[in-house]
Structure formats: structure tokens, C-alpha cells
Phi, psi and omega in degrees: 000141179291151181303321182293318179297320181295317180293324177294316178298318178298318180297315182294331182266346182288144181295327181274350178265230180267015183303319180295320180293315180296317179297319179293320179297318178296319178297317179297322177296316179298314180296325178298316178296317178297319180299318179296331176285320187281314186288147173301146187306315183293330178277330176296330180280337182253017179206167178210149177286126186256322184197168175218115181216133178052039178081001180252129178267130180256125181239134176259126176255149183278347180212163178296325180295315178295321179297319180297317178295319179294324178296324177293329181270001185309312179299323178293320179295315179301314180299318179298317178293319180297320179295338180261014173089013179262129178282086184246125179248003179180162177232133177247126182252129177234149175269121181219099181297141179288148180286139178269132181292149182298326182299320182284342181280335181269135180259146178273141179284126180257120184288154176277139173288161183296324179294316180297319179298316179298318180297316180293322177295320177297317178297316179301315182293335181274350182271149174288168179291096185214172181303325179295319179296318179298319179295319178295321177299317179296316179301312181294325180291324183273335186287138175283155180256134178277131181262000000 
């Protein structure tokens, strides 16, 4: 192992360095795997283990409905963790919606086919001068054309 790698590893494992953080991260990974085993599959998919502090496991649910179901299962979850050797005296459930990726928030512009454009233009031409006609004109002006 290179000297720099060794010193970094020593720092991460040392009690006065980031050792506490690394140990806590390893514990959270272990608890996450245990949580996926203990929780019913449908609730495991709509929630995640967030933290472990002072014997209390913190779980984030993506909706109020999932949180309510998890609160009902709290004694079962505590028992499951205790049976697997974790000193757990309680479970705290919080609603924490998952972040939506920016990519899914942006919509792609879908071009109009030439037939659809002709149909909309025909409809526009048959309408009197009214808000619907204006809306169709705006749609046709903004819409890209599929070639």
C-alpha cells in the first residue's frame, strides 16, 4: 500500500480522526441491510433507514400512508432489530419525500406530425375569432414540426 493511502486509512480508522464517522457509516450500512430484511417488501421500497442515535432508529417514509403503516409496525421492527443483536429501544418514523431528479422534471418537446398540424390548422380556420382559436394559433406557432 502506498504511504499516502496508509495514512488516509489510519486517519479514517483513528478515534480522534474520522473514525467515529466511518464507524457510524458502517453501522448504518449494516442497519440498512437488516431493515430491508425485517420490513415488509412494499414498505421497504417506500422507506429508507436514515439514522441511528441513542438506540433509536430513524426511518424516512416517502408518504404519509407509508409512515402510518410503519408506525403500526414499530414494535415489530424494534423486536426484529433486537433479535438480530442491535440494541434498539425505539423507531422514529418521519415523512421525507424522495428528491426528484432534474432530468425527470424537464419535459422534451414532442413535435407535431404533418397530418396533426394540418388537422389543427383546419380546426383553427373553422373557428370564429375566439379564445380557442387564439390558443390553437399559439400552439401551432410554438410547436415544432416533425419532418
